[in-house]
Legacy VTK file of the C-alpha trace (Angstrom):
# vtk DataFile Version 3.0
C-alpha trace
ASCII
DATASET POLYDATA
POINTS 523 float
0.000 0.000 0.000
2.866 2.376 0.818
4.481 1.571 -2.540
1.311 2.433 -4.507
0.955 5.747 -2.663
4.582 6.506 -3.369
4.127 5.750 -7.133
0.956 7.853 -7.344
2.693 10.783 -5.707
5.570 10.520 -8.150
3.178 10.454 -11.124
1.286 13.456 -9.850
4.501 15.252 -9.187
5.689 14.573 -12.762
2.444 15.781 -14.218
2.514 18.958 -12.169
6.099 19.609 -13.142
5.327 18.993 -16.835
2.321 21.219 -16.607
4.264 24.013 -15.074
7.112 23.631 -17.528
4.730 23.562 -20.437
2.906 26.555 -18.995
6.008 28.651 -18.572
7.868 27.801 -21.772
6.921 28.515 -25.146
4.537 26.343 -26.879
7.308 25.045 -29.082
9.249 23.604 -26.288
6.285 22.186 -24.430
6.252 18.861 -26.124
9.955 18.341 -25.494
9.613 19.124 -21.813
6.602 16.855 -21.488
8.518 14.018 -23.072
11.420 14.526 -20.679
9.044 14.702 -17.759
7.412 11.427 -18.789
10.796 9.744 -19.057
11.800 11.055 -15.674
8.500 9.933 -14.156
8.903 6.477 -15.622
12.424 6.310 -14.185
11.097 7.395 -10.788
8.288 4.838 -10.975
10.725 2.095 -11.910
13.024 3.036 -9.015
10.079 3.153 -6.649
8.977 -0.338 -7.730
12.440 -1.760 -7.172
12.637 -0.112 -3.730
9.208 -1.413 -2.859
10.228 -4.962 -3.844
13.370 -4.815 -1.713
11.410 -3.481 1.264
8.834 -6.190 0.811
11.491 -8.910 0.777
13.096 -7.514 3.943
9.784 -7.450 5.758
9.001 -11.001 4.675
12.409 -12.184 5.955
11.934 -10.425 9.284
8.465 -11.940 9.626
9.879 -15.435 8.894
12.693 -15.006 11.485
10.236 -13.825 14.131
7.967 -16.760 13.376
10.860 -19.219 13.680
11.943 -17.657 16.997
8.432 -17.797 18.450
8.042 -21.360 17.254
11.272 -22.458 18.957
10.218 -20.817 22.269
6.826 -22.465 22.031
8.449 -25.839 21.402
10.681 -25.342 24.496
7.649 -24.565 26.674
5.822 -27.616 25.351
8.906 -29.800 25.979
9.249 -28.608 29.612
5.549 -29.235 30.233
5.839 -32.690 28.689
8.862 -33.401 30.925
7.011 -32.301 34.082
4.001 -34.386 33.095
6.256 -37.395 32.565
7.852 -36.932 36.017
4.436 -36.563 37.651
3.218 -39.718 35.919
6.322 -41.556 37.130
5.723 -40.450 40.720
2.089 -41.508 40.485
3.129 -44.924 39.151
5.651 -45.301 42.031
3.006 -44.364 44.593
0.569 -46.799 43.063
3.146 -49.597 43.202
4.016 -48.740 46.826
0.344 -48.644 47.827
-0.203 -51.947 46.084
2.680 -53.582 47.963
1.459 -52.165 51.282
-2.052 -53.383 50.585
-0.703 -56.853 49.908
1.288 -56.782 53.163
-1.783 -55.559 55.051
-3.850 -58.375 53.621
-1.222 -60.884 54.687
-1.010 -59.447 58.200
-4.796 -59.385 58.512
-4.852 -63.002 57.477
-2.216 -63.896 60.064
-4.110 -61.954 62.730
-7.293 -63.777 61.912
-5.429 -67.068 62.211
-3.981 -66.037 65.582
-7.386 -64.904 66.843
-8.844 -68.237 65.928
-5.954 -69.969 67.696
-6.466 -67.800 70.808
-10.185 -68.502 70.835
-9.420 -72.184 70.689
-6.932 -71.876 73.555
-9.346 -69.832 75.645
-12.009 -72.459 75.245
-9.494 -75.113 76.230
-8.417 -73.075 79.286
-12.015 -72.498 80.359
-12.617 -76.232 80.276
-9.440 -76.852 82.291
-10.449 -74.158 84.792
-13.818 -75.793 85.326
-12.131 -79.156 85.868
-9.682 -77.594 88.363
-12.490 -75.896 90.271
-14.344 -79.188 90.559
-11.171 -80.928 91.754
-10.470 -78.087 94.225
-13.969 -78.261 95.674
-13.710 -82.001 96.088
-10.319 -81.619 97.809
-11.749 -78.962 100.164
-14.603 -81.288 101.098
-12.170 -84.108 101.769
-9.969 -81.781 103.900
-12.991 -80.578 105.877
-13.958 -84.196 106.578
-10.392 -85.120 107.614
-9.649 -82.011 109.770
-13.100 -81.483 111.187
-12.953 -77.754 110.253
-14.872 -75.785 107.692
-13.043 -73.847 104.984
-13.845 -70.476 106.617
-12.499 -71.610 110.008
-9.312 -72.913 108.435
-8.929 -69.676 106.522
-9.301 -67.591 109.701
-6.687 -69.671 111.515
-4.316 -69.367 108.578
-4.822 -65.593 108.400
-4.167 -65.200 112.144
-0.984 -67.223 111.939
0.161 -65.194 108.934
-0.604 -61.952 110.785
1.512 -62.960 113.782
4.356 -64.068 111.555
4.168 -60.849 109.481
4.078 -58.729 112.655
7.193 -60.439 114.005
9.015 -60.052 110.713
7.930 -56.405 110.445
9.155 -55.601 113.951
12.515 -57.182 113.212
12.716 -55.311 109.916
11.799 -52.009 111.559
14.374 -52.557 114.289
17.087 -53.259 111.721
16.118 -50.211 109.692
16.071 -48.004 112.796
19.551 -49.122 113.805
20.806 -48.635 110.271
19.135 -45.215 110.098
20.809 -44.160 113.362
24.246 -45.039 112.030
23.570 -43.493 108.630
21.972 -40.372 110.126
24.964 -39.769 112.373
27.371 -40.113 109.456
25.259 -37.924 107.183
24.866 -35.272 109.890
28.624 -35.177 110.442
29.198 -34.917 106.709
26.692 -32.060 106.302
28.124 -30.131 109.263
31.724 -30.576 108.082
30.883 -29.522 104.525
28.968 -26.523 105.838
31.857 -25.394 108.046
34.362 -25.828 105.215
32.324 -23.599 102.895
32.281 -20.627 105.289
35.359 -18.430 105.762
35.527 -16.897 109.256
37.696 -14.516 111.223
38.922 -14.463 114.798
37.598 -12.091 117.444
39.480 -8.803 117.697
36.998 -6.378 119.283
37.580 -4.934 122.751
36.289 -2.172 124.998
38.737 0.592 124.044
39.499 2.580 120.908
42.652 4.529 120.144
42.316 8.007 118.642
45.531 9.023 116.895
46.581 12.679 116.810
49.290 14.516 114.895
51.083 15.966 117.943
50.790 16.079 121.707
49.799 19.767 121.533
46.294 18.654 120.539
45.901 16.900 123.923
45.900 20.253 125.737
43.241 21.630 123.428
41.078 18.526 123.938
41.428 18.818 127.730
40.664 22.562 127.664
40.941 25.141 130.378
40.544 23.427 133.754
39.396 20.293 131.880
36.050 21.698 130.697
36.393 20.391 127.125
37.144 16.801 128.125
34.327 16.861 130.692
31.922 18.154 128.036
32.950 15.367 125.647
32.545 12.685 128.321
29.163 14.062 129.365
27.864 14.283 125.788
29.099 10.855 124.626
29.179 8.776 127.820
32.727 7.661 127.018
35.717 7.861 129.331
38.611 9.693 127.645
42.069 8.721 128.901
44.823 11.243 128.134
48.142 9.826 129.363
51.794 9.812 128.328
51.137 7.640 125.269
52.662 9.607 122.376
50.252 10.906 119.725
47.313 8.849 120.999
44.202 9.259 123.152
42.335 6.220 124.516
38.513 6.052 124.441
37.072 3.533 126.909
33.454 2.339 126.931
31.671 -1.017 126.815
29.202 0.378 124.239
30.755 0.315 120.752
28.236 2.839 119.429
29.230 5.420 122.021
32.926 4.817 121.345
32.388 5.303 117.622
30.396 8.522 118.205
33.148 9.834 120.458
35.876 8.916 117.957
34.142 10.570 115.005
33.276 13.645 117.092
36.890 14.052 118.205
38.053 13.690 114.627
35.681 16.457 113.470
36.616 18.741 116.366
40.366 18.313 115.853
40.048 18.805 112.090
37.907 21.922 112.509
40.078 23.357 115.298
37.175 24.899 117.249
36.961 22.968 120.518
34.645 24.355 123.195
31.608 22.955 125.086
28.919 24.427 122.810
30.697 23.230 119.691
31.255 19.804 121.262
27.536 19.304 121.952
26.625 20.349 118.395
29.175 17.997 116.808
28.108 15.090 119.028
24.440 15.553 118.030
25.311 15.589 114.340
27.530 12.528 114.754
24.749 10.647 116.544
22.406 11.278 113.591
25.154 10.185 111.201
25.696 6.935 113.149
21.943 6.239 113.193
21.826 6.654 109.422
24.893 4.458 109.057
23.229 1.775 111.195
20.251 1.715 108.812
22.554 1.540 105.775
24.534 -1.334 107.323
21.289 -3.213 107.992
20.055 -2.708 104.432
23.417 -3.736 102.973
23.503 -6.887 105.112
19.967 -7.886 104.136
20.710 -7.344 100.441
23.976 -9.308 100.608
22.198 -12.295 102.154
19.280 -12.140 99.678
16.605 -11.569 102.351
13.511 -9.621 101.242
10.521 -8.032 102.968
12.193 -7.434 106.348
10.508 -4.857 108.587
12.402 -1.505 108.812
12.726 -1.867 112.603
14.313 -5.286 112.207
16.677 -3.864 109.573
17.690 -1.193 112.081
18.335 -3.870 114.726
20.507 -5.782 112.269
22.546 -2.635 111.652
22.985 -2.072 115.403
24.585 -5.508 115.653
27.691 -4.012 114.048
28.415 -2.183 117.301
27.737 -5.116 119.642
29.994 -8.041 120.565
29.720 -11.258 122.556
32.924 -12.495 124.198
34.816 -10.345 121.720
32.985 -11.765 118.675
31.271 -9.104 116.586
27.525 -9.765 116.701
26.806 -8.758 113.097
29.650 -10.886 111.792
28.407 -13.795 113.926
24.809 -13.389 112.666
25.926 -13.205 109.014
28.012 -16.328 109.528
25.099 -18.173 111.163
22.769 -17.099 108.315
25.151 -18.479 105.684
25.636 -21.722 107.618
21.861 -22.114 108.018
21.242 -21.516 104.316
23.802 -24.153 103.295
22.605 -26.706 105.857
18.929 -26.174 104.986
19.692 -26.654 101.290
21.536 -29.902 102.085
18.519 -31.150 104.085
15.951 -30.127 101.451
14.440 -27.254 103.474
13.837 -23.623 102.526
17.299 -21.936 102.509
15.882 -18.388 102.341
13.778 -18.933 105.465
16.772 -20.489 107.225
18.959 -17.467 106.338
16.260 -15.156 107.675
16.077 -16.967 111.013
19.877 -17.215 111.242
20.319 -13.480 110.737
17.649 -12.563 113.321
18.429 -15.186 115.992
20.425 -12.734 118.194
18.444 -9.511 117.743
17.520 -9.785 121.426
21.114 -8.823 122.255
20.602 -5.286 120.902
17.789 -4.093 123.205
16.265 -0.641 123.088
15.477 1.568 126.064
12.083 -0.071 126.656
13.363 -3.664 126.659
13.250 -5.833 129.758
16.889 -6.548 130.544
15.999 -9.602 132.655
14.290 -11.414 129.759
16.581 -13.901 127.930
17.744 -12.523 124.595
16.234 -15.466 122.680
12.748 -14.827 124.101
13.122 -11.077 123.603
14.169 -11.580 119.983
11.238 -13.940 119.385
8.785 -11.337 120.748
10.240 -8.636 118.487
10.047 -10.937 115.462
6.389 -11.737 116.241
5.649 -8.050 116.744
7.056 -7.177 113.304
5.220 -9.908 111.391
7.786 -12.686 110.964
6.598 -16.219 110.198
5.961 -18.681 113.096
8.835 -20.920 111.915
11.301 -18.015 112.161
9.956 -16.906 115.567
10.179 -20.418 117.002
13.751 -20.825 115.695
14.782 -17.531 117.347
13.174 -18.382 120.688
14.354 -22.011 120.816
18.011 -21.663 119.806
19.017 -21.790 123.509
16.234 -24.237 124.518
14.150 -21.563 126.293
11.060 -22.892 124.484
10.194 -26.144 122.743
11.229 -26.587 119.107
8.242 -27.056 116.808
9.865 -26.955 113.344
12.887 -28.507 111.626
14.312 -25.019 111.217
14.889 -24.569 114.965
17.588 -27.256 115.486
19.417 -25.993 112.389
19.639 -22.492 113.918
20.836 -23.951 117.215
23.524 -26.079 115.567
24.789 -23.278 113.312
24.893 -20.857 116.259
27.059 -23.359 118.143
29.300 -23.872 115.102
29.896 -20.132 114.746
30.264 -19.307 118.449
32.040 -22.363 119.840
34.844 -22.747 117.285
38.369 -21.972 118.499
39.224 -18.297 118.166
35.653 -17.147 117.633
35.260 -15.605 121.059
37.599 -14.209 123.685
37.275 -14.668 127.411
38.894 -12.922 130.296
42.092 -14.756 131.165
41.257 -15.242 134.842
37.804 -16.703 134.182
39.225 -18.888 131.419
41.935 -20.340 133.687
39.440 -20.790 136.516
37.120 -22.745 134.219
39.962 -25.104 133.253
40.842 -25.617 136.929
37.205 -26.309 137.809
36.978 -28.834 134.999
40.051 -30.693 136.251
38.710 -30.510 139.824
35.500 -32.228 138.716
37.568 -35.152 137.414
39.601 -35.411 140.639
36.342 -35.655 142.586
35.901 -39.261 141.388
37.774 -42.208 142.864
40.640 -43.849 141.019
41.594 -40.701 139.052
45.371 -40.289 138.903
45.769 -37.241 136.605
43.455 -34.869 134.705
44.310 -32.435 131.920
42.013 -29.847 130.317
43.224 -29.394 126.712
41.989 -27.929 123.420
41.082 -24.611 125.111
38.869 -26.432 127.590
36.960 -28.387 124.969
38.474 -31.749 125.925
39.254 -33.317 129.309
41.660 -36.253 129.434
41.539 -38.317 132.615
44.230 -40.896 133.505
43.054 -43.494 136.028
44.824 -46.128 138.112
44.502 -49.490 136.405
44.401 -51.371 139.737
41.371 -49.432 141.003
39.443 -48.842 137.767
38.476 -51.651 135.363
37.650 -51.250 131.652
33.914 -51.311 132.346
34.338 -48.840 135.174
36.370 -46.542 132.856
33.454 -46.314 130.413
30.960 -45.479 133.164
33.447 -43.026 134.748
33.691 -41.096 131.452
29.897 -40.798 131.340
29.629 -39.713 134.987
32.302 -37.021 134.587
30.614 -35.634 131.451
27.253 -35.483 133.244
28.826 -33.737 136.223
30.448 -31.101 133.968
27.173 -30.624 132.103
25.149 -29.978 135.261
27.659 -28.006 137.375
29.568 -25.852 134.849
28.870 -23.196 132.224
30.979 -23.327 129.052
30.679 -22.552 125.324
30.269 -25.453 122.907
30.861 -28.969 124.188
33.466 -30.832 126.274
34.824 -34.232 125.274
35.784 -36.470 128.223
38.387 -39.179 127.507
39.296 -41.699 130.222
42.652 -43.469 129.717
43.430 -46.720 131.562
46.862 -48.225 131.003
48.583 -51.321 132.419
52.362 -51.617 132.166
54.620 -54.545 132.999
58.300 -53.501 133.166
61.256 -55.865 133.660
64.980 -55.302 133.201
67.280 -57.883 131.650
70.843 -57.797 133.059
LINES 1 524
523 0 1 2 3 4 5 6 7 8 9 10 11 12 13 14 15 16 17 18 19 20 21 22 23 24 25 26 27 28 29 30 31 32 33 34 35 36 37 38 39 40 41 42 43 44 45 46 47 48 49 50 51 52 53 54 55 56 57 58 59 60 61 62 63 64 65 66 67 68 69 70 71 72 73 74 75 76 77 78 79 80 81 82 83 84 85 86 87 88 89 90 91 92 93 94 95 96 97 98 99 100 101 102 103 104 105 106 107 108 109 110 111 112 113 114 115 116 117 118 119 120 121 122 123 124 125 126 127 128 129 130 131 132 133 134 135 136 137 138 139 140 141 142 143 144 145 146 147 148 149 150 151 152 153 154 155 156 157 158 159 160 161 162 163 164 165 166 167 168 169 170 171 172 173 174 175 176 177 178 179 180 181 182 183 184 185 186 187 188 189 190 191 192 193 194 195 196 197 198 199 200 201 202 203 204 205 206 207 208 209 210 211 212 213 214 215 216 217 218 219 220 221 222 223 224 225 226 227 228 229 230 231 232 233 234 235 236 237 238 239 240 241 242 243 244 245 246 247 248 249 250 251 252 253 254 255 256 257 258 259 260 261 262 263 264 265 266 267 268 269 270 271 272 273 274 275 276 277 278 279 280 281 282 283 284 285 286 287 288 289 290 291 292 293 294 295 296 297 298 299 300 301 302 303 304 305 306 307 308 309 310 311 312 313 314 315 316 317 318 319 320 321 322 323 324 325 326 327 328 329 330 331 332 333 334 335 336 337 338 339 340 341 342 343 344 345 346 347 348 349 350 351 352 353 354 355 356 357 358 359 360 361 362 363 364 365 366 367 368 369 370 371 372 373 374 375 376 377 378 379 380 381 382 383 384 385 386 387 388 389 390 391 392 393 394 395 396 397 398 399 400 401 402 403 404 405 406 407 408 409 410 411 412 413 414 415 416 417 418 419 420 421 422 423 424 425 426 427 428 429 430 431 432 433 434 435 436 437 438 439 440 441 442 443 444 445 446 447 448 449 450 451 452 453 454 455 456 457 458 459 460 461 462 463 464 465 466 467 468 469 470 471 472 473 474 475 476 477 478 479 480 481 482 483 484 485 486 487 488 489 490 491 492 493 494 495 496 497 498 499 500 501 502 503 504 505 506 507 508 509 510 511 512 513 514 515 516 517 518 519 520 521 522
């Protein structure tokens, strides 16, 4: 179509050109120009036809190439689909063959099961017949036995049951006795093992506290300022703190003496502030002491909170936390009370975990067991500290198990829970170990002498030695007067006498030694 339009345009163009040429030239030349125009138009037409043919061929070739390309892509798609269909058919055939084989196996198994069921039915019938025969034979035997023994089956059964009961009771009592003895031995070994492991897992320190504190100063000139004119400064400090201040010839040191650790600490801090500030007079002393008392009270609360957090104890009443903090400034036979309570809490937690009890509750009771030793102004000083601590714990909402453990750790009340003996044992472990507590030398020596005197009060005793810091008494007896059996009873009697007549920390082991020697000399 494009070629035809192109040819028509060329023809029209030739005609227009010829017309114009013929119009403009003379009539003589018109024919010549027309002829030339026709020739040129025919040439143009011929060229246009050849171009059209070449364009047509190119388009046909392009169309054939496109067709071939599309055909090849289509064939590829068809081949991939055919391949997928073949794979799916193969899978289906495999599944069919597998299902067929399984069906055949199932049929075979069903057949075997049916055969077995038939066999079982046959056996059951056979067993039922045998059972009936046995029952008939058993009944006949029972009748014959009743005739021979003169007893009915029920009477014979009752007699047999009674005899079996007596025999079972005897065997059970023997078994229980054996188990009890075995349990005693095993329990003692296990208890020793638990206590030893518990002690080994707790690191402890020796007692170092006393009733005096040393306040160090830079020079002896400060002593005069602390004493003041006519001693008014030192009297003001002693009146405000309740601490005796000893200013002697000791170089660069002042001694603070008081049984109350809190007062000593207040006096020490107050002196430090006064000496650092330089203004030492009665009014200033009273002001500094008041501020220091508030600071110590705040520090007591912080110590209590820190202790409770370190031990993992939660929900403790603020008053009990304050009592725990006050333990830092109390001691028992030189052993710091807070350190002792922390140690007992850790021991209780470990021992309770070993015994399958609640370790958190045991830690709580261990920490609070000696709060009765830090009484306030309203406390009854004649009440035992265990009972006083139990009352405070009840007042501040502690659990009955914890209260009973606090009140019973020195046997003032009866133990009602398993937690109570654990607290008592751990308190003894912490307080009775060597080095835990200090005693006055005179009372310590007197106790050892009294212990030896108790041994000499029995007949046949030759020598007696109190060793291991008074925790063991070794008694040597005369072999002619004391037999082996008497030695065993003598050891028990001496231990009972010490237990009833003496007061001592921990326990005392009494060992009686009886020795016979035969000496001859060969010459």
